[in-house]
C-alpha positions as CSV (number, residue, x, y, z in Angstrom):
1,M,-164.2,-100.9,-99.7
2,N,-163.5,-97.2,-99.7
3,S,-164.9,-94.9,-102.3
4,P,-162.3,-93.4,-104.6
5,L,-160.2,-90.6,-103.1
6,A,-160.8,-87.2,-104.6
7,P,-159.9,-83.6,-103.7
8,S,-161.8,-82.4,-100.5
9,S,-162.9,-86.0,-99.7
10,V,-161.0,-86.1,-96.3
11,D,-160.1,-83.5,-93.7
12,V,-157.3,-85.3,-91.8
13,L,-154.4,-87.7,-92.6
14,L,-153.5,-90.3,-90.0
15,F,-150.3,-92.3,-90.3
16,D,-148.9,-95.5,-88.7
17,L,-145.2,-95.1,-88.0
18,G,-143.5,-98.5,-88.6
19,R,-142.9,-99.2,-92.3
20,V,-145.0,-96.2,-93.2
21,V,-142.9,-93.3,-91.8
22,L,-140.0,-95.1,-90.1
23,D,-138.3,-98.1,-91.7
24,I,-137.9,-101.1,-89.3
25,N,-135.8,-104.2,-89.5
26,F,-136.6,-106.9,-87.0
27,D,-133.6,-108.9,-88.2
28,S,-131.3,-106.3,-86.7
29,V,-132.9,-106.9,-83.3
30,M,-132.2,-110.6,-83.5
31,A,-128.7,-110.1,-84.7
32,T,-127.8,-107.8,-81.9
33,W,-129.2,-110.0,-79.2
34,A,-127.7,-113.1,-80.8
35,E,-124.2,-111.5,-80.7
36,H,-124.5,-110.7,-77.0
37,A,-126.0,-114.2,-76.3
38,G,-123.5,-116.2,-78.3
39,C,-126.2,-117.9,-80.5
40,T,-127.6,-117.5,-83.9
41,P,-130.3,-114.9,-84.9
42,A,-132.4,-117.8,-86.3
43,D,-132.4,-119.5,-82.9
44,L,-133.8,-116.4,-81.2
45,A,-136.3,-115.6,-84.0
46,S,-137.8,-119.0,-83.7
47,R,-138.5,-118.4,-80.0
48,F,-139.8,-114.9,-80.2
49,V,-143.6,-114.5,-80.1
50,V,-146.0,-111.7,-79.7
51,N,-147.4,-112.8,-76.4
52,D,-149.3,-111.1,-73.6
53,S,-146.0,-109.5,-72.3
54,F,-145.4,-107.9,-75.7
55,K,-148.9,-106.5,-75.8
56,H,-148.9,-105.4,-72.2
57,H,-145.6,-103.5,-73.0
58,E,-147.3,-101.8,-75.9
59,T,-150.3,-100.7,-73.8
60,G,-148.2,-99.4,-70.9
61,R,-149.2,-102.1,-68.5
62,I,-145.6,-103.3,-67.8
63,D,-142.4,-101.3,-68.0
64,D,-139.2,-102.1,-70.0
65,A,-137.6,-104.0,-67.2
66,A,-140.6,-106.4,-66.9
67,F,-140.7,-106.9,-70.6
68,F,-137.0,-107.7,-70.8
69,A,-137.4,-110.1,-67.8
70,D,-140.0,-112.0,-69.8
71,L,-137.7,-112.1,-72.8
72,R,-135.0,-113.7,-70.7
73,R,-137.4,-116.4,-69.9
74,S,-139.0,-116.9,-73.3
75,L,-135.8,-116.6,-75.3
76,G,-133.6,-118.5,-72.8
77,I,-130.8,-115.9,-72.8
78,S,-129.2,-113.9,-69.9
79,L,-128.7,-110.5,-71.4
80,S,-128.7,-107.3,-69.3
81,D,-131.4,-104.7,-69.6
82,A,-128.9,-102.5,-71.5
83,Q,-128.1,-105.2,-74.0
84,F,-131.8,-105.9,-74.5
85,L,-132.4,-102.2,-75.0
86,E,-129.6,-101.9,-77.5
87,G,-131.1,-104.7,-79.7
88,W,-134.7,-103.6,-79.2
89,N,-133.8,-100.1,-80.5
90,A,-131.8,-101.5,-83.4
91,I,-135.1,-102.2,-85.1
92,F,-135.2,-98.7,-86.5
93,A,-133.5,-98.5,-89.9
94,G,-134.1,-94.8,-90.7
95,E,-136.9,-92.9,-92.4
96,M,-138.9,-94.6,-95.2
97,P,-137.2,-93.3,-98.3
98,G,-139.1,-90.3,-99.7
99,I,-141.7,-90.0,-96.9
100,A,-140.4,-86.8,-95.4
101,P,-141.1,-84.5,-98.4
102,L,-144.5,-86.1,-98.9
103,L,-145.4,-85.4,-95.2
104,A,-144.0,-81.9,-95.5
105,G,-146.1,-81.1,-98.6
106,A,-149.2,-82.7,-97.2
107,A,-148.9,-80.8,-93.9
108,Q,-149.3,-77.5,-95.8
109,R,-152.8,-78.6,-96.9
110,L,-154.2,-80.9,-94.2
111,P,-153.5,-81.7,-90.5
112,L,-151.4,-84.7,-90.0
113,Y,-151.5,-87.1,-87.1
114,A,-149.8,-90.5,-86.3
115,F,-151.1,-93.6,-84.5
116,S,-148.6,-96.3,-83.5
117,N,-148.5,-99.5,-81.6
118,T,-145.3,-99.0,-79.7
119,N,-143.7,-99.2,-76.3
120,P,-141.9,-96.9,-73.9
121,A,-138.4,-97.9,-74.9
122,H,-139.1,-97.3,-78.6
123,V,-140.9,-94.0,-77.9
124,A,-137.9,-92.7,-76.0
125,H,-135.6,-93.7,-78.9
126,F,-137.5,-92.5,-81.9
127,S,-138.8,-89.3,-80.4
128,Q,-135.2,-88.1,-80.4
129,A,-133.7,-89.9,-83.3
130,Y,-136.5,-88.9,-85.7
131,A,-137.7,-85.7,-84.2
132,G,-137.4,-84.0,-87.6
133,V,-139.8,-86.1,-89.6
134,L,-142.1,-86.6,-86.6
135,G,-142.4,-82.8,-86.3
136,H,-144.9,-82.9,-89.2
137,F,-147.5,-84.4,-87.0
138,R,-149.8,-82.3,-84.8
139,E,-150.1,-85.2,-82.4
140,V,-148.7,-88.7,-82.2
141,F,-151.1,-91.2,-80.5
142,L,-149.1,-94.0,-78.8
143,S,-150.6,-97.3,-77.7
144,S,-148.3,-97.3,-74.6
145,S,-149.7,-93.9,-73.6
146,I,-153.4,-94.3,-74.4
147,G,-153.5,-97.9,-73.1
148,L,-155.1,-99.2,-76.3
149,R,-153.6,-100.8,-79.4
150,K,-154.6,-101.5,-83.0
151,P,-156.6,-103.3,-84.3
152,D,-158.9,-103.1,-81.2
153,A,-162.0,-101.0,-81.9
154,E,-161.6,-99.0,-78.8
155,A,-158.2,-97.8,-80.0
156,Y,-159.6,-96.3,-83.2
157,D,-162.5,-94.8,-81.3
158,H,-160.2,-93.1,-78.9
159,V,-158.1,-91.5,-81.7
160,I,-161.2,-90.5,-83.7
161,K,-162.6,-88.7,-80.7
162,A,-159.3,-87.0,-79.9
163,I,-158.9,-85.7,-83.4
164,G,-162.5,-84.4,-83.3
165,V,-163.7,-85.0,-86.9
166,P,-166.0,-87.8,-88.2
167,A,-164.2,-91.1,-88.9
168,S,-165.3,-90.9,-92.6
169,R,-163.3,-87.7,-93.0
170,I,-160.0,-89.3,-91.8
171,L,-157.7,-91.1,-94.1
172,F,-155.5,-93.7,-92.3
173,F,-152.3,-95.2,-93.7
174,D,-151.0,-98.5,-92.3
175,D,-148.9,-101.4,-93.5
176,S,-150.9,-104.1,-91.6
177,D,-153.9,-105.8,-93.2
178,A,-155.4,-106.4,-89.7
179,N,-155.0,-102.7,-88.8
180,I,-156.5,-101.6,-92.1
181,E,-159.6,-103.8,-91.6
182,G,-159.9,-102.6,-88.0
183,A,-159.8,-99.0,-89.1
184,R,-162.4,-99.5,-91.8
185,A,-164.7,-101.3,-89.4
186,R,-164.7,-98.1,-87.3
187,G,-165.6,-95.9,-90.3
188,L,-162.1,-94.6,-91.2
189,R,-161.0,-94.4,-94.8
190,A,-157.8,-96.4,-95.2
191,V,-154.9,-97.1,-97.5
192,H,-152.9,-100.3,-97.1
193,V,-149.2,-99.2,-97.5
194,T,-146.9,-101.6,-99.2
195,S,-144.4,-98.9,-100.2
196,V,-144.1,-95.1,-100.1
197,D,-145.6,-95.1,-103.6
198,D,-149.0,-96.0,-102.0
199,V,-148.9,-92.9,-99.9
200,A,-147.8,-90.7,-102.8
201,R,-150.7,-92.0,-105.0
202,A,-153.2,-91.3,-102.3
203,L,-151.9,-87.8,-101.8
204,T,-152.0,-87.1,-105.5
205,A,-155.6,-88.2,-105.7
206,L,-156.4,-85.8,-102.9
207,E,-154.3,-83.1,-104.7
208,V,-152.3,-82.7,-101.5
């Protein structure tokens, strides 16, 4: 467990993106693909798995076309790359309500960074669609760029080294239990985010 947060207890804030900064809705992905494929979203959701292809896409080992080709096989649907991309990017449902002013205020006191498991298609989309809120971060570490993904130890070690401060002085926000455990195992302080209120409470404790 982390010790209680207090003013001056950390030097850097590190944020996951999905469900921390950007709201995501996987149901929208399934609904878009199902409409194109002429089936039900539930049919597709039951077939979708986080397999090696998904992970290789998130670490930059395969491109969008190869990932979509694997989806055609695993989901049993014959969508075009453009149709897959449309649905894939439909996952983004806007900014998490209230997160932008929290980041803006925090950035006046501490350096902000982000660290996301993501893929080239999503990066191309959210980098433009959400440039405003992402502008609060000094750097955004992307699994598809660094070739490493959470919760692997090497991924955290890479980010800690790149930021250049001790892990114990970095506070990490993520919505995934596995990612939080992985971060703490590498010495990071971490907050499990279930809502923006969790971020707000942590920042209040830091007087940020």
